[in-house]
C-alpha positions, 0 to 999 in steps of 0.5 A: 825881665823874665819871671822865675816862678809861677803860682800853683794856679799859673802852672796848672793853666800853663800845663792844662792840669788840675791843681791836684795833678800839679801837687802830685808832679811836685811830690814826685819830684818832677816840678821844683818849688820855692816857698815864699812865705806861705805861698808855694811857687813852681820854678819856671826852669822845671815846668820847661824841663817837664815839657821837654821830657814829654 
C-alpha cells in the first residue's frame, strides 16, 4: 500500500527544500496537511500537485 502522508522532513527531502520553506508552502495553502497527535503530516497528493504545477 502506498503512503498517504509524509513527515515534514521527508517532504523537505523529496522537494529538496528546507523545513522553513515547507512550512511557508503550508501557510500559503500550496501543501495540505493532516495533524495526527502532535505530528504534522503532508498529504502526498498535495506534493504531487505542487510538482505538476511547476
